[in-house]
All heavy atoms as an XYZ file, in Angstrom:
978
protein
N      16.094      5.310     34.230
C      15.684      6.754     34.407
C      16.232      7.178     35.692
O      16.010      6.573     36.728
C      14.204      6.796     34.302
C      13.668      8.222     34.186
S      11.821      8.352     34.083
C      11.422      7.856     32.475
N      16.944      8.335     35.665
C      17.472      8.776     36.943
C      16.482      9.679     37.664
O      15.418      9.913     37.219
C      18.786      9.585     36.712
C      18.597     10.804     35.947
O      17.574     11.542     36.081
N      19.598     11.215     35.062
N      16.836     10.050     38.900
C      15.903     10.776     39.740
C      15.417     12.170     39.093
O      14.307     12.446     39.247
C      16.638     11.127     41.105
O      17.053      9.901     41.635
C      15.612     11.826     42.027
N      16.402     12.793     38.448
C      15.957     14.056     37.821
C      14.999     13.775     36.715
O      14.030     14.613     36.543
C      17.244     14.729     37.257
C      16.975     16.096     36.676
C      18.205     16.746     36.189
N      18.957     17.113     37.399
C      20.123     17.716     37.341
N      20.708     17.963     36.194
N      20.792     18.063     38.473
N      15.158     12.805     35.910
C      14.159     12.478     34.834
C      12.797     12.125     35.427
O      11.807     12.465     34.839
C      14.723     11.356     34.000
C      15.889     11.778     33.082
C      16.540     10.562     32.426
O      16.593      9.461     32.966
N      17.034     10.768     31.274
N      12.854     11.298     36.513
C      11.668     10.935     37.102
C      10.897     12.135     37.660
O       9.660     12.375     37.514
C      11.867      9.905     38.314
C      10.586      9.703     39.115
C      12.313      8.571     37.710
N      11.594     13.086     38.309
C      10.983     14.266     38.850
C      10.446     15.145     37.722
O       9.291     15.682     37.815
C      11.995     15.141     39.622
N      11.167     15.226     36.576
C      10.708     16.004     35.382
C       9.380     15.421     34.871
O       8.477     16.123     34.545
C      11.842     16.098     34.377
C      11.447     16.850     33.181
N      11.386     18.230     33.137
C      11.092     16.481     31.900
C      11.016     18.655     31.923
N      10.862     17.559     31.202
N       9.429     14.129     34.647
C       8.218     13.536     34.189
C       7.010     13.629     35.121
O       5.895     13.853     34.631
C       8.492     11.907     33.940
C       7.320     11.266     33.422
N       6.963     11.359     32.088
C       6.526     10.342     33.901
C       5.915     10.603     31.816
N       5.554     10.013     33.005
N       7.336     13.581     36.392
C       6.225     13.727     37.432
C       5.603     15.197     37.282
O       4.435     15.353     37.266
C       6.774     13.502     38.818
C       5.779     13.866     39.837
C       4.688     12.906     40.127
C       5.708     14.995     40.540
C       3.769     13.238     41.101
C       4.843     15.331     41.548
C       3.837     14.414     41.827
O       2.844     14.648     42.763
N       6.488     16.167     37.105
C       6.052     17.541     36.956
C       5.226     17.712     35.646
O       4.225     18.443     35.669
C       7.249     18.505     37.008
C       7.698     18.811     38.339
C       8.759     19.904     38.359
N       9.755     19.525     39.441
C      10.942     19.149     39.255
N      11.405     18.966     37.973
N      11.747     18.891     40.248
N       5.677     17.077     34.624
C       4.878     17.119     33.366
C       3.486     16.593     33.595
O       2.534     17.099     33.051
C       5.574     16.245     32.314
C       6.894     16.837     31.655
C       7.471     15.796     30.696
C       6.575     18.137     30.867
N       3.409     15.423     34.211
C       2.016     14.870     34.496
C       1.247     15.766     35.439
O       0.053     15.703     35.388
C       2.093     13.392     35.042
O       2.931     13.376     36.264
C       2.826     12.522     34.026
N       1.845     16.501     36.281
C       1.174     17.392     37.147
C       0.674     18.679     36.384
O      -0.432     19.169     36.725
C       1.983     17.875     38.362
C       2.449     16.775     39.255
C       1.183     16.170     39.910
O       0.451     16.915     40.679
N       0.972     14.842     39.839
N       1.446     19.170     35.534
C       1.092     20.399     34.787
C       0.148     20.137     33.597
O      -0.618     21.020     33.193
C       2.415     21.119     34.274
C       2.840     21.954     35.327
C       3.799     21.701     36.253
C       2.472     23.290     35.566
N       3.999     22.730     37.081
C       3.218     23.780     36.739
C       1.531     24.145     35.062
C       3.003     25.018     37.236
C       1.356     25.434     35.566
C       2.091     25.898     36.630
N       0.138     18.881     32.998
C      -0.764     18.681     31.866
C      -2.195     18.971     32.188
O      -2.917     19.638     31.394
C      -0.544     17.260     31.369
N      -2.728     18.508     33.291
C      -4.148     18.821     33.603
C      -4.402     20.307     33.978
O      -5.521     20.834     33.669
C      -4.517     17.942     34.789
C      -3.291     17.466     35.365
C      -2.213     17.513     34.260
N      -3.464     20.978     34.466
C      -3.483     22.362     34.675
C      -3.663     23.188     33.424
O      -4.595     24.012     33.286
C      -2.352     22.880     35.531
C      -2.390     22.254     36.912
C      -2.361     24.437     35.632
C      -1.022     22.474     37.747
N      -2.872     22.833     32.498
C      -2.815     23.511     31.248
C      -4.128     23.169     30.475
O      -4.800     23.995     29.844
C      -1.589     23.068     30.358
C      -0.367     23.717     31.079
C      -1.690     23.553     28.889
C       0.976     23.209     30.618
N      -4.616     21.912     30.550
C      -5.831     21.437     29.896
C      -7.019     22.231     30.496
O      -7.893     22.636     29.841
C      -5.940     19.988     30.103
C      -7.281     19.459     29.510
C      -7.455     17.947     29.659
O      -6.681     17.258     30.409
N      -8.423     17.393     29.079
N      -7.053     22.343     31.796
C      -8.131     23.113     32.397
C      -8.262     24.438     32.048
O      -9.345     25.062     31.705
C      -7.945     22.909     34.020
C      -9.151     23.535     34.729
C     -10.451     22.780     34.550
O     -10.386     21.552     34.332
O     -11.507     23.363     34.509
N      -7.112     25.145     31.864
C      -7.097     26.576     31.373
C      -7.605     26.626     29.955
O      -8.463     27.487     29.751
C      -5.656     27.117     31.403
S      -5.505     28.724     30.723
N      -7.213     25.748     29.085
C      -7.727     25.733     27.687
C      -9.267     25.476     27.681
O      -9.973     26.139     26.888
C      -7.036     24.692     26.843
C      -5.519     25.048     26.686
C      -5.313     26.278     25.948
C      -3.868     26.688     25.837
N      -3.617     27.939     25.237
N      -9.675     24.520     28.600
C     -11.109     24.244     28.527
C     -12.031     25.414     29.095
O     -13.134     25.556     28.720
C     -11.396     23.130     29.483
C     -11.065     21.649     28.865
C     -11.442     20.629     29.811
C     -11.235     19.270     29.324
N     -11.568     18.211     30.309
N     -11.422     26.312     29.915
C     -12.142     27.379     30.548
C     -12.593     28.417     29.486
O     -13.569     29.152     29.705
C     -11.284     28.052     31.605
O     -10.300     28.931     30.979
N     -11.837     28.519     28.405
C     -12.166     29.578     27.431
C     -11.677     30.947     27.749
O     -11.839     31.941     26.930
N     -11.039     31.015     28.929
C     -10.502     32.377     29.370
C      -9.087     32.494     28.767
O      -8.427     31.487     28.376
C     -10.376     32.365     30.922
C     -11.667     32.266     31.617
S     -11.376     32.063     33.392
C     -10.738     33.678     33.814
N      -8.604     33.725     28.736
C      -7.230     33.902     28.342
C      -6.327     33.458     29.497
O      -6.768     33.382     30.627
C      -6.936     35.349     27.855
C      -6.925     36.327     28.940
O      -6.507     36.124     30.084
N      -7.495     37.472     28.622
N      -5.087     33.137     29.166
C      -4.174     32.499     30.172
C      -3.949     33.370     31.329
O      -4.023     33.012     32.459
C      -2.862     32.112     29.492
C      -1.855     31.668     30.502
C      -3.046     30.961     28.424
N      -3.717     34.723     31.088
C      -3.401     35.643     32.122
C      -4.593     35.699     33.172
O      -4.286     35.590     34.389
C      -3.156     37.042     31.575
C      -2.817     38.035     32.614
C      -2.488     39.299     31.945
C      -2.054     40.332     32.992
N      -1.499     41.616     32.461
N      -5.817     35.892     32.718
C      -6.916     35.894     33.658
C      -7.124     34.640     34.375
O      -7.457     34.548     35.535
C      -8.147     36.313     32.940
C      -8.109     37.772     32.532
O      -7.370     38.551     33.021
N      -8.931     38.181     31.519
N      -6.997     33.489     33.616
C      -7.154     32.206     34.219
C      -6.124     31.964     35.339
O      -6.528     31.447     36.417
C      -7.127     31.057     33.225
C      -7.504     29.730     33.768
C      -8.701     29.201     33.869
C      -6.637     28.753     34.330
N      -8.707     28.006     34.476
C      -7.419     27.660     34.751
C      -5.248     28.782     34.585
C      -6.869     26.616     35.446
C      -4.704     27.645     35.241
C      -5.494     26.582     35.662
N      -4.927     32.293     35.041
C      -3.884     32.096     36.028
C      -4.081     32.956     37.318
O      -3.920     32.504     38.381
C      -2.484     32.444     35.436
S      -1.897     31.156     34.242
N      -4.550     34.120     37.067
C      -4.898     35.002     38.203
C      -5.981     34.453     39.063
O      -5.913     34.397     40.297
C      -5.276     36.440     37.717
C      -4.134     37.326     37.269
C      -4.698     38.600     36.627
C      -3.223     37.717     38.434
N      -7.065     33.993     38.398
C      -8.162     33.398     39.177
C      -7.891     32.062     39.897
O      -8.520     31.660     40.866
C      -9.327     33.269     38.244
C     -10.042     34.471     38.006
C     -11.412     34.251     37.211
O     -11.928     33.084     37.239
O     -11.899     35.237     36.676
N      -6.875     31.371     39.327
C      -6.526     30.042     39.854
C      -5.270     29.940     40.632
O      -4.740     28.904     40.891
C      -6.639     29.002     38.691
C      -8.045     28.832     38.209
O      -8.799     28.044     38.774
N      -8.325     29.493     37.176
N      -4.721     31.135     40.889
C      -3.461     31.200     41.732
C      -2.372     30.398     40.992
O      -1.657     29.649     41.793
C      -3.684     30.824     43.163
C      -2.639     31.342     44.024
O      -2.036     32.315     43.764
N      -2.403     30.588     45.080
N      -2.205     30.527     39.776
C      -1.152     29.836     39.030
C      -0.178     30.874     38.424
O      -0.629     31.892     37.888
C      -1.778     28.952     37.843
C      -0.622     28.372     36.936
C      -2.652     27.881     38.383
N       1.047     30.707     38.570
C       2.022     31.573     38.042
C       2.096     31.423     36.530
O       2.297     30.404     35.960
C       3.489     31.290     38.632
C       4.491     32.195     38.181
O       4.819     32.241     37.050
N       5.090     32.939     39.123
N       1.824     32.610     35.904
C       1.679     32.628     34.476
C       2.996     32.196     33.733
O       3.027     31.480     32.752
C       1.299     34.034     33.990
C       1.019     34.054     32.421
C       0.518     35.483     31.981
O       0.403     36.397     32.871
O       0.433     35.765     30.859
N       4.145     32.640     34.318
C       5.388     32.234     33.771
C       5.584     30.742     33.845
O       6.131     30.099     32.843
C       6.542     33.037     34.310
C       6.617     34.396     33.995
C       7.702     35.147     34.602
C       7.711     36.673     34.106
N       8.808     37.378     34.714
N       5.312     30.138     34.886
C       5.413     28.721     35.118
C       4.436     27.973     34.207
O       4.803     26.913     33.638
C       5.091     28.316     36.534
C       6.169     28.656     37.468
C       5.941     28.160     38.867
O       4.746     27.957     39.222
N       6.926     27.975     39.669
N       3.253     28.551     34.007
C       2.288     27.911     33.018
C       2.950     27.802     31.686
O       2.911     26.656     31.085
C       1.075     28.814     32.995
C       0.068     28.309     31.993
C      -0.991     27.394     32.288
C       0.102     28.771     30.645
C      -1.908     27.025     31.319
C      -0.784     28.376     29.687
C      -1.776     27.443     30.042
O      -2.660     27.086     29.120
N       3.462     28.932     31.143
C       3.983     28.870     29.812
C       5.294     27.983     29.794
O       5.473     27.350     28.809
C       4.299     30.307     29.333
C       3.064     31.061     28.851
C       2.622     32.217     29.510
C       2.263     30.587     27.821
C       1.515     32.857     29.122
C       1.232     31.296     27.329
C       0.793     32.363     28.003
O      -0.314     33.062     27.597
N       6.024     27.996     30.820
C       7.245     27.148     30.895
C       6.878     25.691     30.736
O       7.466     25.008     29.889
C       7.995     27.394     32.243
C       9.135     26.389     32.454
C      10.374     26.724     31.937
C       8.974     25.172     33.251
C      11.414     25.834     32.126
C      10.005     24.323     33.360
C      11.290     24.618     32.881
O      12.253     23.768     33.029
N       5.874     25.196     31.529
C       5.481     23.857     31.457
C       4.710     23.490     30.232
O       4.859     22.355     29.715
C       4.764     23.392     32.754
C       5.706     23.294     33.874
C       5.870     24.203     34.887
C       6.762     22.335     34.004
N       6.940     23.729     35.702
C       7.456     22.590     35.180
C       7.119     21.085     33.319
C       8.502     21.777     35.618
C       8.136     20.371     33.709
C       8.876     20.709     34.929
N       4.038     24.404     29.626
C       3.373     24.191     28.403
C       4.446     23.866     27.341
O       4.302     22.949     26.557
C       2.514     25.370     28.010
C       1.754     25.109     26.642
C       0.885     26.339     26.298
O       1.433     27.460     26.318
N      -0.296     26.137     25.915
N       5.541     24.718     27.339
C       6.586     24.550     26.389
C       7.240     23.214     26.606
O       7.595     22.514     25.682
C       7.541     25.643     26.446
C       8.596     25.659     25.416
C       9.612     26.745     25.498
N      10.616     26.533     26.538
C      10.724     27.236     27.678
N      10.003     28.273     27.930
N      11.627     26.896     28.513
N       7.503     22.857     27.873
C       8.214     21.575     28.229
C       7.358     20.374     27.729
O       7.935     19.406     27.323
C       8.504     21.384     29.730
C       9.506     22.387     30.195
C      10.863     22.121     29.501
C      11.974     23.030     29.984
N      13.176     22.781     29.402
N       6.086     20.401     27.905
C       5.187     19.338     27.458
C       5.289     19.173     25.923
O       5.440     18.077     25.440
C       3.747     19.491     27.912
C       3.702     19.361     29.449
C       2.812     18.611     27.170
C       2.348     19.767     29.996
N       5.302     20.274     25.173
C       5.393     20.210     23.803
C       6.745     19.777     23.359
O       6.841     18.982     22.358
C       5.120     21.680     23.180
C       3.614     21.995     23.305
C       3.400     23.385     22.758
N       1.966     23.663     22.832
C       1.433     24.837     22.650
N       2.220     25.938     22.389
N       0.102     24.985     22.676
N       7.774     20.180     24.101
C       9.174     19.717     23.668
C       9.228     18.202     23.927
O       9.910     17.527     23.207
C      10.244     20.448     24.540
C      10.467     21.917     24.153
C      11.363     22.718     25.114
O      11.758     22.151     26.102
O      11.585     23.841     24.772
N       8.706     17.775     25.006
C       8.776     16.305     25.274
C       8.106     15.466     24.229
O       8.655     14.493     23.750
C       8.087     16.056     26.681
C       8.168     14.594     27.188
C       9.503     14.293     27.754
O      10.331     15.283     28.110
O       9.859     13.119     27.721
N       6.885     16.006     23.770
C       6.237     15.213     22.689
C       7.087     15.239     21.417
O       7.225     14.233     20.746
C       4.896     15.848     22.421
C       3.811     15.516     23.414
C       2.621     16.441     23.164
C       3.457     14.089     23.394
N       7.608     16.356     21.073
C       8.402     16.529     19.849
C       9.690     15.660     19.933
O      10.003     14.963     19.021
C       8.865     18.061     19.775
O       9.707     18.191     18.603
N      10.390     15.685     21.178
C      11.557     14.927     21.289
C      11.301     13.364     21.207
O      12.053     12.590     20.611
N      10.145     12.917     21.772
C       9.747     11.522     21.613
C       9.562     11.146     20.207
O       9.842     10.015     19.857
C       8.435     11.352     22.554
O       8.750     11.525     23.851
N       8.977     12.006     19.447
C       8.697     11.600     18.100
C       9.964     11.589     17.299
O      10.177     10.744     16.376
C       7.707     12.575     17.457
C       6.325     12.524     17.900
C       5.480     13.679     17.316
C       5.706     11.200     17.440
N      10.942     12.516     17.574
C      12.213     12.457     16.863
C      12.976     11.185     17.224
O      13.553     10.635     16.341
C      13.018     13.766     17.257
C      12.362     14.971     16.613
C      14.438     13.560     16.776
C      12.913     16.283     17.028
N      13.002     10.784     18.482
C      13.648      9.608     18.902
C      13.030      8.395     18.131
O      13.730      7.556     17.669
C      13.559      9.372     20.402
C      14.421     10.258     21.235
C      14.258     10.097     22.710
O      13.319      9.429     23.141
N      15.121     10.580     23.447
N      11.738      8.377     18.061
C      11.119      7.347     17.406
C      11.469      7.198     15.862
O      11.706      6.190     15.333
C       9.603      7.416     17.507
C       8.791      6.325     16.949
C       7.334      6.470     17.113
N       6.694      5.254     16.582
C       5.446      5.202     16.266
N       4.687      6.185     16.535
N       4.888      4.135     15.833
N      11.506      8.349     15.311
C      11.892      8.422     13.886
C      13.283      8.042     13.564
O      13.592      7.331     12.610
C      11.708      9.893     13.314
C      11.988     10.071     11.871
C      11.012      9.386     10.916
O       9.876      9.077     11.389
O      11.408      9.145      9.777
N      14.235      8.291     14.582
C      15.594      7.891     14.410
C      15.933      6.458     14.768
O      16.856      5.918     14.360
C      16.386      8.736     15.266
C      16.495     10.232     14.849
C      17.249     11.065     15.860
O      17.584     10.706     16.977
O      17.507     12.213     15.453
N      14.937      5.746     15.399
C      15.104      4.387     15.668
C      15.077      3.597     14.428
O      14.599      3.932     13.375
C      14.023      3.858     16.701
O      12.783      3.779     15.956
N      15.753      2.355     14.449
C      15.896      1.578     13.243
C      14.670      0.612     12.988
O      14.585      0.098     12.014
C      17.160      0.666     13.422
C      18.410      1.514     13.530
C      18.642      2.333     12.288
C      19.970      3.096     12.433
N      20.174      3.986     11.351
N      13.706      0.643     13.916
C      12.608     -0.256     13.761
C      11.636      0.279     12.773
O      11.254      1.429     12.826
C      11.900     -0.560     15.114
O      11.329      0.586     15.546
N      11.272     -0.481     11.720
C      10.305      0.065     10.714
C       8.931      0.134     11.323
O       8.488     -0.576     12.209
C      10.344     -1.042      9.635
C      10.798     -2.298     10.315
C      11.604     -1.847     11.431
N       8.234      1.108     10.864
C       6.774      1.421     11.309
C       5.890      1.323     10.132
O       6.229      1.775      9.025
C       6.698      2.687     12.076
O       7.545      2.656     13.204
N       4.685      0.923     10.383
C       3.624      0.941      9.401
C       2.535      1.781      9.952
O       2.045      1.505     11.059
C       3.130     -0.471      9.031
O       4.219     -1.293      8.596
C       2.080     -0.397      7.987
N       2.097      2.714      9.231
C       1.001      3.564      9.621
C      -0.237      3.410      8.722
O      -0.099      3.354      7.476
C       1.367      5.136      9.567
C       2.437      5.388     10.544
C       3.770      5.342     10.205
C       2.099      5.736     11.866
C       4.848      5.656     11.117
C       3.189      6.026     12.782
C       4.502      5.987     12.444
N      -1.393      3.117      9.351
C      -2.582      2.830      8.618
C      -3.560      3.958      8.922
O      -3.832      4.216     10.157
C      -3.213      1.443      9.021
C      -2.158      0.402      8.738
C      -4.500      1.282      8.226
C      -2.574     -0.975      9.192
N      -4.102      4.715      7.980
C      -5.023      5.713      8.313
C      -6.250      5.209      9.035
O      -6.665      4.041      8.768
C      -5.345      6.251      6.956
C      -4.338      5.840      6.026
C      -3.773      4.643      6.547
N      -6.738      5.968      9.972
C      -7.930      5.541     10.693
C      -9.086      5.143      9.787
O      -9.799      4.228     10.032
C      -8.315      6.558     11.712
C      -7.324      6.777     12.792
C      -9.735      6.340     12.280
C      -7.602      7.858     13.852
N      -9.190      5.890      8.690
C     -10.265      5.638      7.792
C     -10.246      4.156      7.190
O     -11.216      3.614      6.805
C     -10.267      6.671      6.631
O      -9.123      6.613      5.917
N      -9.004      3.583      7.145
C      -8.892      2.246      6.682
C      -9.324      1.288      7.781
O      -9.768      0.098      7.522
C      -7.496      1.935      6.162
C      -7.170      2.690      4.868
C      -5.789      2.294      4.368
O      -5.123      1.444      4.948
N      -5.322      3.032      3.407
N      -9.069      1.665      8.982
C      -9.442      0.784     10.151
C     -10.915      0.765     10.383
O     -11.525     -0.295     10.650
C      -8.676      1.147     11.348
C      -7.169      1.089     11.267
C      -6.491      1.653     12.518
C      -6.771     -0.341     11.053
N     -11.499      1.895     10.532
C     -12.897      2.088     10.741
C     -13.507      3.197      9.799
O     -13.415      4.327     10.131
C     -13.047      2.556     12.218
C     -12.649      1.533     13.213
C     -13.014      2.019     14.627
C     -12.604      0.948     15.626
N     -12.956      1.303     16.987
N     -14.039      2.633      8.726
C     -14.543      3.621      7.727
C     -15.572      4.557      8.224
O     -15.843      5.698      7.740
C     -15.110      2.754      6.585
C     -14.502      1.396      6.844
C     -14.146      1.345      8.236
N     -16.232      4.170      9.359
C     -17.376      5.116      9.887
C     -16.804      6.263     10.674
O     -17.464      7.167     10.944
C     -18.314      4.239     10.777
O     -17.508      3.741     11.863
N     -15.527      6.183     11.012
C     -14.874      7.318     11.782
C     -14.595      8.442     10.845
O     -13.909      8.269      9.870
C     -13.676      6.816     12.516
C     -12.927      7.968     13.191
C     -14.003      5.830     13.555
N     -15.020      9.598     11.200
C     -14.832     10.829     10.320
C     -14.064     11.790     11.243
O     -14.375     12.009     12.421
C     -16.089     11.426      9.872
C     -16.854     10.447      9.004
C     -17.449     11.155      7.799
C     -18.292     10.134      7.011
N     -17.749      9.584      5.830
N     -13.132     12.446     10.686
C     -12.359     13.586     11.443
C     -13.167     14.796     11.219
O     -13.462     15.176     10.102
C     -10.974     13.724     10.791
O     -10.300     12.450     10.910
C     -10.184     14.744     11.600
N     -13.500     15.453     12.311
C     -14.244     16.738     12.230
C     -13.458     17.758     11.417
O     -12.377     17.995     11.656
C     -14.447     17.183     13.677
C     -14.082     16.008     14.553
C     -13.235     15.146     13.694
N     -14.238     18.422     10.428
C     -13.546     19.356      9.579
C     -13.188     20.612     10.326
O     -12.403     21.489      9.913
C     -14.348     19.687      8.403
O     -15.593     20.193      8.808
N     -13.801     20.873     11.520
C     -13.622     22.001     12.295
C     -12.389     21.892     13.296
O     -12.102     22.823     13.958
C     -14.854     22.397     13.077
O     -15.192     21.342     13.941
C     -15.991     22.760     12.193
N     -11.745     20.744     13.342
C     -10.704     20.577     14.317
C      -9.505     21.457     13.950
O      -9.008     21.497     12.817
C     -10.253     19.108     14.269
C      -8.985     18.895     15.188
C      -9.085     18.893     16.569
C      -7.833     18.656     14.616
C      -8.041     18.690     17.366
C      -6.652     18.431     15.426
C      -6.816     18.429     16.881
N      -9.036     22.239     14.887
C      -7.869     23.135     14.732
C      -6.851     22.631     15.836
O      -7.100     22.972     16.993
C      -8.233     24.573     14.907
C      -9.210     25.098     13.807
C      -8.524     25.115     12.497
O      -7.346     25.451     12.458
N      -9.229     24.635     11.460
N      -5.785     21.990     15.456
C      -4.837     21.501     16.441
C      -4.141     22.686     17.057
O      -3.927     23.729     16.483
C      -3.930     20.718     15.677
C      -4.004     21.254     14.207
C      -5.386     21.686     14.040
N      -3.681     22.484     18.370
C      -2.962     23.545     19.044
C      -1.456     23.299     18.879
O      -0.655     24.111     19.018
C      -3.312     23.512     20.521
C      -4.746     23.907     20.827
O      -5.072     25.054     20.374
O      -5.465     23.065     21.330
N      -1.123     22.074     18.411
C       0.281     21.703     18.192
C       0.252     20.749     17.112
O      -0.496     19.727     17.094
C       0.886     21.063     19.501
C       2.250     20.494     19.415
C       3.291     21.640     19.103
C       2.602     19.798     20.663
N       1.161     20.922     16.142
C       1.318     19.961     14.988
C       2.771     19.568     15.022
O       3.675     20.474     14.960
C       0.965     20.579     13.668
C       1.214     19.624     12.542
C      -0.511     20.965     13.688
N       3.092     18.239     15.126
C       4.446     17.798     15.137
C       4.625     16.979     13.832
O       3.834     16.109     13.551
C       4.677     16.876     16.359
C       4.526     17.531     17.698
C       4.578     16.428     18.773
C       5.527     18.599     17.960
N       5.647     17.342     13.153
C       5.929     16.664     11.853
C       7.371     16.176     11.884
O       8.259     16.978     12.145
C       5.744     17.591     10.657
O       4.450     17.989     10.600
N       7.538     14.836     11.795
C       8.926     14.275     11.680
C       8.859     13.310     10.513
O       8.168     12.321     10.520
C       9.233     13.515     13.039
C      10.578     12.848     12.910
C       9.131     14.439     14.209
N       9.699     13.715      9.434
C       9.653     12.909      8.287
C       8.184     12.885      7.695
O       7.550     13.986      7.442
N       7.617     11.741      7.409
C       6.345     11.674      6.891
C       5.272     11.543      7.930
O       4.152     11.361      7.696
C       6.293     10.454      5.906
O       6.518      9.233      6.673
N       5.664     11.590      9.279
C       4.747     11.445     10.359
C       4.276     12.826     10.759
O       5.003     13.709     10.948
C       5.365     10.748     11.551
C       5.905      9.367     11.166
C       4.460     10.696     12.715
C       6.840      8.768     12.236
N       2.964     12.973     10.917
C       2.340     14.199     11.340
C       1.346     13.882     12.481
O       0.449     13.052     12.277
C       1.617     14.826     10.148
C       0.984     16.185     10.488
C       0.311     16.829      9.232
C      -0.472     18.065      9.526
N      -1.104     18.479      8.380
N       1.608     14.495     13.668
C       0.707     14.350     14.718
C       0.048     15.630     15.132
O       0.816     16.629     15.322
C       1.452     13.822     15.934
C       0.530     13.629     17.096
C       2.091     12.486     15.627
N      -1.275     15.727     15.106
C      -1.962     16.943     15.470
C      -2.513     16.760     16.900
O      -3.251     15.761     17.182
C      -3.049     17.235     14.465
C      -2.530     17.530     13.092
C      -3.610     17.841     12.010
O      -4.823     17.659     12.351
O      -3.241     18.311     10.975
N      -2.344     17.756     17.817
C      -2.672     17.540     19.185
C      -3.444     18.770     19.654
O      -3.049     19.918     19.271
C      -1.389     17.370     20.116
C      -0.663     16.180     19.601
C      -1.795     17.283     21.560
C       0.667     15.978     20.301
N      -4.423     18.545     20.366
C      -5.299     19.608     20.948
C      -4.806     19.843     22.388
O      -4.436     18.937     23.033
C      -6.722     19.224     20.899
O      -7.473     20.162     21.631
N      -4.887     21.070     22.816
C      -4.616     21.364     24.232
C      -5.609     20.739     25.152
O      -5.437     20.603     26.355
C      -4.553     22.885     24.528
C      -3.305     23.479     24.030
O      -2.268     22.780     23.919
N      -3.231     24.786     23.765
N      -6.694     20.313     24.623
C      -7.753     19.678     25.440
C      -7.530     18.152     25.584
O      -8.355     17.467     26.185
C      -9.094     19.862     24.948
O      -9.206     19.288     23.601
N      -6.339     17.606     25.143
C      -6.018     16.198     25.269
C      -6.017     15.889     26.752
O      -5.632     16.636     27.665
C      -4.625     15.888     24.701
C      -4.380     14.380     24.650
C      -3.536     16.616     25.346
C      -3.238     13.971     23.912
N      -6.581     14.694     27.113
C      -6.673     14.319     28.477
C      -5.280     13.934     29.068
O      -4.410     13.430     28.285
C      -7.600     13.099     28.604
O      -6.946     11.907     28.182
N      -5.017     14.235     30.233
C      -3.772     13.935     30.894
C      -3.459     12.404     30.739
O      -2.297     12.049     30.517
C      -3.871     14.273     32.353
C      -4.943     15.328     32.362
C      -5.860     15.011     31.239
N      -4.481     11.591     30.872
C      -4.236     10.148     30.778
C      -3.766      9.754     29.363
O      -2.862      8.971     29.269
C      -5.454      9.386     31.130
N      -4.404     10.322     28.352
C      -3.977     10.052     26.966
C      -2.602     10.539     26.694
O      -1.777      9.881     26.114
C      -5.001     10.627     25.987
C      -4.694     10.410     24.478
C      -4.527      8.892     24.160
C      -5.798     10.998     23.630
N      -2.249     11.762     27.160
C      -0.998     12.311     26.966
C       0.116     11.402     27.639
O       1.137     11.185     27.019
C      -0.966     13.743     27.635
C       0.331     14.567     27.302
C       0.551     14.737     25.869
C       0.162     15.928     28.089
N      -0.221     11.021     28.829
C       0.691     10.091     29.608
C       0.903      8.831     28.815
O       2.057      8.318     28.721
C       0.162      9.912     31.003
C       1.220      9.206     31.905
O       2.384      9.363     31.726
N       0.669      8.443     32.797
N      -0.175      8.276     28.290
C      -0.119      7.006     27.542
C       0.756      7.227     26.355
O       1.536      6.297     25.934
C      -1.533      6.514     27.153
C      -1.569      5.133     26.745
C      -1.155      4.127     27.847
O      -1.308      4.390     29.047
O      -0.594      3.004     27.451
N       0.643      8.374     25.596
C       1.459      8.613     24.401
C       2.918      8.676     24.765
O       3.712      8.113     24.121
C       1.063     10.044     23.880
C      -0.245     10.009     23.031
S      -0.640     11.627     22.393
C       0.834     12.162     21.524
N       3.271      9.322     25.928
C       4.640      9.294     26.425
C       5.125      7.924     26.640
O       6.205      7.515     26.145
C       4.840     10.109     27.628
C       4.788     11.639     27.581
C       4.004     12.344     28.330
C       5.628     12.173     26.577
C       4.036     13.743     28.194
C       5.566     13.550     26.505
C       4.763     14.354     27.298
N       4.368      7.078     27.298
C       4.766      5.723     27.589
C       5.046      4.934     26.237
O       5.986      4.263     26.144
C       3.760      4.993     28.377
C       3.739      5.453     29.802
C       2.609      4.507     30.487
C       2.172      5.128     31.788
N       1.136      4.260     32.444
N       4.054      5.008     25.396
C       4.129      4.237     24.116
C       5.269      4.720     23.252
O       5.966      3.984     22.555
C       2.885      4.270     23.386
C       1.849      3.483     24.056
O       2.044      2.400     24.736
N       0.532      3.900     24.009
N       5.542      6.046     23.173
C       6.621      6.570     22.346
C       7.936      6.191     22.937
O       8.913      5.956     22.192
C       6.470      8.111     22.236
C       5.313      8.633     21.359
C       5.185     10.083     21.491
C       5.532      8.153     19.977
N       8.067      6.077     24.314
C       9.341      5.688     24.841
C       9.664      4.192     24.665
O      10.762      3.789     24.862
C       9.383      6.058     26.296
C       9.447      7.543     26.539
O      10.078      8.215     25.699
N       8.864      8.026     27.558
N       8.592      3.338     24.385
C       8.819      1.945     24.180
C       9.130      1.516     22.787
O       9.267      0.415     22.469
C       7.682      1.185     24.807
C       7.663      1.247     26.273
N       6.867      2.151     26.979
C       8.357      0.541     27.230
C       7.194      2.001     28.244
N       8.003      1.036     28.417
N       8.999      2.497     21.795
C       9.103      2.111     20.369
C      10.562      2.157     19.942
O      11.325      2.953     20.429
C       8.253      3.125     19.565
C       8.448      2.769     18.071
C       6.806      2.920     19.917
């Protein structure tokens, strides 16, 4: 990974919690940015970059030659139920793979997803 990629990844990890905090606040983006001294254009720029990064990682994974097996959570833990009220903020579909992501995803989990997707 070159210096530019490292810097980009670092900025992604810096912006993920900012975007998450805005979503958790329940405020609209414009007002939240004003109250928190965040540039609204930068907010939307980095939100888009985070989504592109996730999408690109999934596409790279799909194009890799290693076979994958997906097991529904319900088969692993029958007691786990997906809330019927969940409305994803981002849905990524690559082939038969579908990932639904909420803007309230923790920065740690988002970072872990990036790490794992890059190693597949």
